[in-house]
DSSP file (Angstrom, degrees, kcal/mol; ACC not computed):
  #  RESIDUE AA STRUCTURE BP1 BP2  ACC     N-H-->O    O-->H-N    N-H-->O    O-->H-N    TCO  KAPPA ALPHA  PHI   PSI    X-CA   Y-CA   Z-CA
    1    1 A M              0   0    0      0, 0.0     2,-0.2     0, 0.0    18,-0.2   0.000 360.0 360.0 360.0 138.5   -0.1    5.0   -0.9
    2    2 A A        -     0   0    0     16,-0.1     2,-0.3    17,-0.1    14,-0.1  -0.596 360.0-139.4 -85.8 145.5   -2.3    2.3   -2.3
    3    3 A R  E     -A   17   0A   0     14,-1.4    14,-1.6    -2,-0.2     2,-0.5  -0.693  13.8-124.6-101.4 159.2   -4.3    0.0   -0.1
    4    4 A V  E     -A   16   0A   0     -2,-0.3     2,-0.6    12,-0.2    12,-0.2  -0.891  14.8-164.6-107.6 130.1   -4.8   -3.7   -0.7
    5    5 A D     >  -     0   0    0     10,-1.1     4,-1.7    -2,-0.5     3,-0.3  -0.911   1.8-170.3-113.3 101.4   -8.2   -5.3   -0.9
    6    6 A R  H  > S+     0   0    0     -2,-0.6     4,-1.7     1,-0.2    -1,-0.1   0.816  82.9  59.1 -64.2 -33.0   -7.8   -9.1   -0.5
    7    7 A R  H  > S+     0   0    0      1,-0.2     4,-0.9     2,-0.2    -1,-0.2   0.914 107.7  46.3 -63.8 -40.9  -11.4   -9.8   -1.5
    8    8 A R  H >4>S+     0   0    0     -3,-0.3     5,-2.7     1,-0.2     3,-0.5   0.871 108.0  57.2 -67.1 -36.1  -11.0   -8.1   -4.8
    9    9 A A  H ><5S+     0   0    0     -4,-1.7     3,-1.2     1,-0.2    -1,-0.2   0.869 102.2  54.9 -63.7 -35.6   -7.7   -9.9   -5.4
   10   10 A Q  H 3<5S+     0   0    0     -4,-1.7    -1,-0.2     1,-0.2    -2,-0.2   0.784 107.5  50.6 -67.5 -26.7   -9.5  -13.3   -5.0
   11   11 A R  T <<5S-     0   0    0     -4,-0.9    -1,-0.2    -3,-0.5    -2,-0.2   0.373 124.8-100.6 -92.2   4.1  -12.0  -12.3   -7.7
   12   12 A G  T < 5S+     0   0    0     -3,-1.2    -3,-0.2     1,-0.3    -2,-0.1   0.570  78.5 137.0  89.7   9.4   -9.2  -11.3  -10.2
   13   13 A V      < -     0   0    0     -5,-2.7    -1,-0.3    -6,-0.1    -2,-0.1  -0.702  67.2 -89.0 -87.1 141.7   -9.5   -7.5   -9.6
   14   14 A P        -     0   0    0      0, 0.0    -9,-0.2     0, 0.0    -1,-0.1  -0.121  30.4-134.0 -51.7 145.1   -6.1   -5.7   -9.2
   15   15 A L  S    S+     0   0    0     -6,-0.1   -10,-1.1   -11,-0.1     2,-0.5   0.870  83.3  72.8 -70.0 -39.6   -4.7   -5.5   -5.7
   16   16 A C  E     +A    4   0A   0    -12,-0.2   -12,-0.2   -14,-0.1   -14,-0.0  -0.672  58.4 179.5 -88.7 125.5   -3.7   -1.9   -5.6
   17   17 A L  E     -A    3   0A   0    -14,-1.6   -14,-1.4    -2,-0.5     2,-0.1  -0.964  32.0-110.4-120.7 139.2   -6.5    0.7   -5.4
   18   18 A P        -     0   0    0      0, 0.0   -16,-0.1     0, 0.0     2,-0.1  -0.416  29.2-131.0 -69.0 142.0   -5.9    4.4   -5.3
   19   19 A Q    >>  -     0   0    0    -18,-0.2     4,-2.2    -2,-0.1     3,-0.5  -0.387  34.6 -93.5 -81.9 171.1   -6.7    6.2   -2.0
   20   20 A E  H 3> S+     0   0    0      1,-0.3     4,-1.7     2,-0.2     5,-0.1   0.873 126.2  50.8 -56.0 -42.4   -8.8    9.3   -2.0
   21   21 A E  H 3> S+     0   0    0      1,-0.2     4,-0.7     2,-0.2    -1,-0.3   0.848 110.5  50.5 -67.7 -31.4   -5.8   11.7   -2.2
   22   22 A D  H X> S+     0   0    0     -3,-0.5     3,-0.7     1,-0.2     4,-0.5   0.891 107.8  53.3 -68.8 -39.6   -4.4    9.7   -5.2
   23   23 A A  H >< S+     0   0    0     -4,-2.2     3,-0.9     1,-0.2    -2,-0.2   0.843 102.7  57.8 -65.0 -34.0   -7.8    9.9   -7.0
   24   24 A A  H 3< S+     0   0    0     -4,-1.7    -1,-0.2     1,-0.2    -2,-0.2   0.783 105.1  51.5 -67.4 -25.8   -7.8   13.7   -6.6
   25   25 A E  H << S+     0   0    0     -4,-0.7    -1,-0.2    -3,-0.7    -2,-0.2   0.553  82.5 114.7 -87.1  -9.0   -4.5   14.0   -8.4
   26   26 A T  S << S-     0   0    0     -3,-0.9     2,-0.1    -4,-0.5    -3,-0.0  -0.437  71.6-118.6 -67.1 130.1   -5.7   11.9  -11.4
   27   27 A A        -     0   0    0     -2,-0.2     2,-0.6     1,-0.0    -1,-0.1  -0.432  19.0-142.7 -71.4 141.4   -5.8   13.9  -14.6
   28   28 A V        -     0   0    0     -2,-0.1     2,-0.6     2,-0.0    -1,-0.0  -0.927   9.7-152.3-105.7 123.8   -9.2   14.3  -16.2
   29   29 A I        -     0   0    0     -2,-0.6     2,-0.4     2,-0.0    -2,-0.0  -0.863  13.7-171.9 -99.4 120.4   -9.1   14.3  -20.0
   30   30 A R        -     0   0    0     -2,-0.6     2,-0.5     2,-0.0    -2,-0.0  -0.917  16.6-139.3-112.8 138.3  -11.9   16.2  -21.7
   31   31 A V        -     0   0    0     -2,-0.4    60,-0.1    60,-0.1    -2,-0.0  -0.848  20.4-163.3 -98.0 126.0  -12.6   16.1  -25.3
   32   32 A A        -     0   0    0     -2,-0.5    58,-0.1     1,-0.0     2,-0.1  -0.848  19.1-115.3-110.9 144.7  -13.5   19.5  -26.8
   33   33 A P        -     0   0    0      0, 0.0    71,-1.7     0, 0.0    59,-0.3  -0.355  37.2-100.2 -71.6 157.0  -15.1   20.2  -30.2
   34   34 A A  B     -B  103   0B   0     54,-2.2    69,-0.3    57,-1.3     2,-0.1  -0.433  46.5 -91.0 -73.0 151.8  -13.3   22.1  -32.9
   35   35 A A    >>  -     0   0    0     67,-2.8     4,-1.9     1,-0.1     3,-0.5  -0.402  31.1-127.6 -62.9 138.0  -14.1   25.7  -33.4
   36   36 A K  H 3> S+     0   0    0      1,-0.3     4,-2.5     2,-0.2     5,-0.2   0.874 110.0  54.6 -57.0 -39.9  -16.8   26.2  -35.9
   37   37 A A  H 3> S+     0   0    0      1,-0.2     4,-1.4     2,-0.2    -1,-0.3   0.856 106.3  52.5 -63.5 -35.0  -14.7   28.7  -37.9
   38   38 A S  H <4 S+     0   0    0     -3,-0.5     4,-0.5     2,-0.2    -1,-0.2   0.902 110.5  46.9 -67.1 -41.0  -11.9   26.1  -38.1
   39   39 A V  H >< S+     0   0    0     -4,-1.9     3,-1.1     1,-0.2    -2,-0.2   0.918 112.0  50.0 -67.0 -43.8  -14.3   23.5  -39.5
   40   40 A E  H 3< S+     0   0    0     -4,-2.5    -1,-0.2     1,-0.2    -2,-0.2   0.794 106.5  57.2 -65.4 -27.6  -15.8   25.9  -42.0
   41   41 A A  T 3< S+     0   0    0     -4,-1.4    -1,-0.2    -5,-0.2    -2,-0.2   0.563  80.8 113.5 -81.8  -8.4  -12.3   26.9  -43.2
   42   42 A L  S <  S-     0   0    0     -3,-1.1     2,-0.2    -4,-0.5    31,-0.1  -0.331  79.8 -99.4 -65.9 145.8  -11.2   23.3  -44.1
   43   43 A E  E     -C   72   0C   0     29,-0.8    29,-2.8    28,-0.0     2,-0.4  -0.470  40.9-166.4 -67.2 128.8  -10.7   22.6  -47.8
   44   44 A K  E     +C   71   0C   0     -2,-0.2     2,-0.3    27,-0.2    27,-0.2  -0.951  16.7 154.6-118.3 138.9  -13.7   21.0  -49.4
   45   45 A F  E     -C   70   0C   0     25,-2.2    25,-3.5    -2,-0.4     2,-0.5  -0.966  41.8-102.6-155.6 167.3  -13.5   19.3  -52.8
   46   46 A T  E     -C   69   0C   0     -2,-0.3     2,-0.3    23,-0.2    23,-0.2  -0.837  39.5-115.9 -99.9 132.8  -15.2   16.7  -55.0
   47   47 A C        -     0   0    0     21,-3.1    20,-3.6    -2,-0.5     2,-0.4  -0.491  30.6-179.3 -69.0 127.9  -13.4   13.3  -55.4
   48   48 A V        +     0   0    0     -2,-0.3     2,-0.3    18,-0.2    18,-0.1  -0.836  24.7 148.2-126.6  90.8  -12.3   12.7  -59.0
   49   49 A C        -     0   0    0     -2,-0.4    17,-0.2     4,-0.1    -2,-0.0  -0.932  46.0-110.3-129.7 151.6  -10.7    9.3  -58.9
   50   50 A S    >   -     0   0    0     -2,-0.3     3,-1.4     1,-0.1    16,-0.0  -0.278  34.0-108.7 -74.4 164.2  -10.4    6.4  -61.4
   51   51 A S  T 3  S+     0   0    0      1,-0.3    -1,-0.1     3,-0.1    -2,-0.0   0.693 115.8  59.9 -69.3 -18.8  -12.2    3.2  -60.9
   52   52 A D  T 3  S+     0   0    0      2,-0.0     2,-0.5     0, 0.0    -1,-0.3   0.539  88.9  84.8 -88.1  -4.9   -9.0    1.3  -60.1
   53   53 A V    <   -     0   0    0     -3,-1.4     2,-0.6     2,-0.0    -4,-0.1  -0.856  63.2-163.6 -97.9 126.8   -8.2    3.6  -57.1
   54   54 A V        +     0   0    0     -2,-0.5     2,-0.3    11,-0.0    11,-0.1  -0.945  10.5 176.9-115.1 117.7   -9.8    2.5  -53.8
   55   55 A M  E     -E   64   0D   0      9,-0.6     9,-2.8    -2,-0.6     2,-0.4  -0.894  11.1-157.7-114.8 148.4  -10.0    5.1  -51.0
   56   56 A T  E     -E   63   0D   0     -2,-0.3     2,-0.6     7,-0.3     7,-0.2  -0.989  19.0-128.3-128.0 134.7  -11.7    4.5  -47.6
   57   57 A C     >  -     0   0    0      5,-2.7     4,-2.5    -2,-0.4     5,-0.3  -0.715  17.8-153.0 -76.6 119.4  -13.0    7.1  -45.2
   58   58 A T  T  4 S+     0   0    0     -2,-0.6    -1,-0.1    20,-0.4    21,-0.1   0.538  89.0  59.3 -77.6  -3.7  -11.4    6.1  -41.9
   59   59 A V  T  4 S+     0   0    0      3,-0.1    -1,-0.2     1,-0.0    20,-0.0   0.921 126.2  12.8 -83.2 -52.2  -14.3    7.7  -39.9
   60   60 A C  T  4 S-     0   0    0      2,-0.1    -2,-0.2    20,-0.0     3,-0.1   0.558  93.8-131.9-101.6 -10.9  -17.2    5.6  -41.4
   61   61 A M     <  +     0   0    0     -4,-2.5     2,-0.2     1,-0.2    -3,-0.2   0.648  60.3 136.7  66.5  17.5  -15.0    3.0  -43.1
   62   62 A D        -     0   0    0     -5,-0.3    -5,-2.7     1,-0.1    -1,-0.2  -0.621  61.9 -99.1 -90.4 155.2  -17.1    3.3  -46.3
   63   63 A E  E     -E   56   0D   0     -2,-0.2     2,-0.6    -7,-0.2    -7,-0.3  -0.451  30.5-130.1 -70.9 143.8  -15.5    3.5  -49.7
   64   64 A V  E     -E   55   0D   0     -9,-2.8    -9,-0.6    -2,-0.1     2,-0.2  -0.868  29.2-166.4 -96.6 120.4  -15.0    6.9  -51.3
   65   65 A S    >   -     0   0    0     -2,-0.6     3,-1.7     1,-0.1   -18,-0.2  -0.674  32.4 -81.0-106.8 162.7  -16.3    7.0  -54.8
   66   66 A S  T 3  S+     0   0    0      1,-0.3   -18,-0.2    -2,-0.2    -1,-0.1  -0.332 116.6  30.9 -60.2 137.5  -15.9    9.5  -57.6
   67   67 A G  T 3  S+     0   0    0    -20,-3.6    -1,-0.3     1,-0.3     2,-0.2   0.337  87.0 135.0  93.8  -5.8  -18.2   12.5  -57.2
   68   68 A T    <   -     0   0    0     -3,-1.7   -21,-3.1   -21,-0.2     2,-0.4  -0.538  60.2-117.8 -77.8 140.3  -18.2   12.3  -53.4
   69   69 A Q  E     -C   46   0C   0    -23,-0.2    12,-2.1    -2,-0.2     2,-0.3  -0.670  40.7-175.9 -77.6 127.1  -17.7   15.5  -51.4
   70   70 A L  E     -CD  45  80C   0    -25,-3.5   -25,-2.2    -2,-0.4     2,-0.4  -0.816  19.4-145.9-123.2 161.6  -14.6   15.4  -49.3
   71   71 A T  E     -CD  44  79C   0      8,-2.7     8,-2.1    -2,-0.3     2,-0.5  -0.996  10.0-147.7-128.7 135.1  -12.8   17.5  -46.7
   72   72 A R  E     -CD  43  78C   0    -29,-2.8   -29,-0.8    -2,-0.4     6,-0.2  -0.896  13.5-143.5-104.1 126.4   -9.1   17.8  -46.3
   73   73 A M    >   -     0   0    0      4,-2.9     3,-2.2    -2,-0.5   -34,-0.0  -0.380  32.0-102.9 -77.0 163.5   -7.7   18.4  -42.8
   74   74 A P  T 3  S+     0   0    0      0, 0.0    -1,-0.1     0, 0.0    -2,-0.0   0.759 125.0  59.3 -59.4 -24.2   -4.7   20.7  -42.3
   75   75 A C  T 3  S-     0   0    0      2,-0.1     3,-0.1    24,-0.1    -2,-0.0   0.420 121.0-111.6 -83.8   1.2   -2.6   17.5  -41.8
   76   76 A C  S <  S+     0   0    0     -3,-2.2     2,-0.2     1,-0.3    -1,-0.0   0.434  71.4 139.3  81.3   4.6   -3.7   16.5  -45.3
   77   77 A H        -     0   0    0     -5,-0.0    -4,-2.9     1,-0.0     2,-0.4  -0.593  41.8-145.6 -76.5 143.9   -5.9   13.5  -44.2
   78   78 A V  E     +D   72   0C   0     -2,-0.2   -20,-0.4    -6,-0.2     2,-0.3  -0.911  24.3 163.6-119.1 137.5   -9.1   13.3  -46.3
   79   79 A F  E     -D   71   0C   0     -8,-2.1    -8,-2.7    -2,-0.4   -22,-0.1  -0.915  48.9 -73.6-141.3 165.2  -12.6   12.2  -45.1
   80   80 A H  E  >  -D   70   0C   0     -2,-0.3     4,-2.4   -10,-0.2   -10,-0.3  -0.350  47.8-121.7 -55.2 144.4  -16.2   12.4  -46.3
   81   81 A E  H  > S+     0   0    0    -12,-2.1     4,-2.1     1,-0.2     5,-0.2   0.929 111.8  46.3 -58.8 -47.3  -17.4   16.0  -45.7
   82   82 A D  H  > S+     0   0    0    -13,-0.3     4,-2.5     1,-0.2    -1,-0.2   0.882 111.2  52.3 -63.6 -39.0  -20.3   14.9  -43.4
   83   83 A C  H  > S+     0   0    0      2,-0.2     4,-2.5     1,-0.2    -1,-0.2   0.904 108.8  50.7 -64.1 -40.9  -18.0   12.5  -41.5
   84   84 A T  H  X S+     0   0    0     -4,-2.4     4,-2.6     2,-0.2    -2,-0.2   0.932 111.4  47.3 -62.3 -46.5  -15.5   15.3  -40.9
   85   85 A V  H  X S+     0   0    0     -4,-2.1     4,-0.9     2,-0.2    -2,-0.2   0.936 114.1  46.4 -62.6 -47.4  -18.2   17.7  -39.6
   86   86 A K  H >< S+     0   0    0     -4,-2.5     3,-0.6     1,-0.2     4,-0.5   0.913 113.5  49.9 -61.4 -43.0  -19.8   15.1  -37.3
   87   87 A W  H >X S+     0   0    0     -4,-2.5     4,-1.4     1,-0.2     3,-1.4   0.934 111.1  48.0 -60.6 -48.0  -16.3   14.1  -36.0
   88   88 A L  H 3< S+     0   0    0     -4,-2.6   -54,-2.2     1,-0.3    -1,-0.2   0.566  95.8  73.2 -76.6  -8.0  -15.3   17.6  -35.2
   89   89 A E  T << S+     0   0    0     -4,-0.9    -1,-0.3    -3,-0.6    -2,-0.2   0.729 115.5  22.6 -71.9 -21.4  -18.5   18.4  -33.4
   90   90 A T  T <4 S+     0   0    0     -3,-1.4     2,-0.3    -4,-0.5    -2,-0.2   0.540 130.0  34.4-119.5 -13.6  -17.3   16.3  -30.5
   91   91 A R     <  -     0   0    0     -4,-1.4   -57,-1.3    -5,-0.1    -1,-0.2  -0.917  54.5-150.8-138.7 162.7  -13.5   16.3  -31.0
   92   92 A H  S    S+     0   0    0     -2,-0.3     9,-3.5   -59,-0.3     2,-0.3   0.099  70.3  85.8-121.5  22.0  -10.8   18.8  -32.2
   93   93 A T  B    S-F  100   0E   0      7,-0.2     7,-0.2    -6,-0.2   -59,-0.1  -0.862  83.9 -98.5-123.4 156.8   -8.3   16.3  -33.5
   94   94 A C     >  -     0   0    0      5,-1.7     4,-1.3    -2,-0.3    -2,-0.1  -0.499  30.4-132.1 -67.0 138.5   -7.7   14.4  -36.8
   95   95 A P  T  4 S+     0   0    0      0, 0.0    -1,-0.1     0, 0.0   -11,-0.0   0.710 102.1  37.6 -65.9 -19.1   -9.1   10.8  -36.5
   96   96 A V  T  4 S+     0   0    0      3,-0.1    -2,-0.0   -19,-0.0    -3,-0.0   0.900 134.5  11.0 -97.3 -54.8   -5.8    9.5  -38.0
   97   97 A C  T  4 S-     0   0    0      2,-0.1     0, 0.0     0, 0.0     0, 0.0   0.462  90.7-121.1-111.7  -2.4   -2.9   11.5  -36.6
   98   98 A R     <  +     0   0    0     -4,-1.3     2,-0.1     1,-0.2    -6,-0.0   0.724  44.3 173.2  67.0  24.4   -4.5   13.5  -33.8
   99   99 A F        -     0   0    0      1,-0.1    -5,-1.7    -6,-0.1     2,-0.5  -0.441  31.4-124.0 -57.5 134.7   -3.5   16.8  -35.4
  100  100 A E  B     -F   93   0E   0     -7,-0.2    -7,-0.2    -2,-0.1    -1,-0.1  -0.753  22.4-163.5 -96.7 127.9   -5.2   19.5  -33.2
  101  101 A L        -     0   0    0     -9,-3.5    -9,-0.0    -2,-0.5   -62,-0.0  -0.651  43.6 -82.1 -92.0 158.9   -7.6   22.1  -34.6
  102  102 A P        -     0   0    0      0, 0.0   -67,-2.8     0, 0.0     2,-0.2  -0.306  51.3-125.5 -58.8 146.7   -8.4   25.2  -32.5
  103  103 A I  B     -B   34   0B   0    -69,-0.3   -69,-0.2     1,-0.1     2,-0.1  -0.600  23.6 -96.0 -97.0 159.2  -11.2   24.5  -30.0
  104  104 A R        -     0   0    0    -71,-1.7     2,-0.3    -2,-0.2    -1,-0.1  -0.439  42.2-109.3 -69.7 140.1  -14.4   26.4  -29.5
  105  105 A E              0   0    0      1,-0.1    -1,-0.1    -2,-0.1     0, 0.0  -0.554 360.0 360.0 -70.7 131.7  -14.4   29.0  -26.8
  106  106 A I              0   0    0     -2,-0.3    -1,-0.1    -3,-0.0    -2,-0.0   0.396 360.0 360.0-105.8 360.0  -16.5   27.9  -23.8
């Protein structure tokens, strides 16, 4: 059961606060890095695109130009190779659709 703290309510803070037993039941979401073997196995290629095609890496938000090294995720989303590696060092999901790669054994 939640308790009410009237002083917090006067300051615009929500009235209901979890009690200790409620807080213990709260799920903890941990982000795990992708397995190194999974990252190394991703398709890598060089961008060959015409000047009238504009692509953007959704990790760094920079434009992708012809000759740039790219990496394709299993879900078919494409990012700069360096951006993909940095992203997957801290997460195991695609930045766009959250497709999950295998995680590193801890």
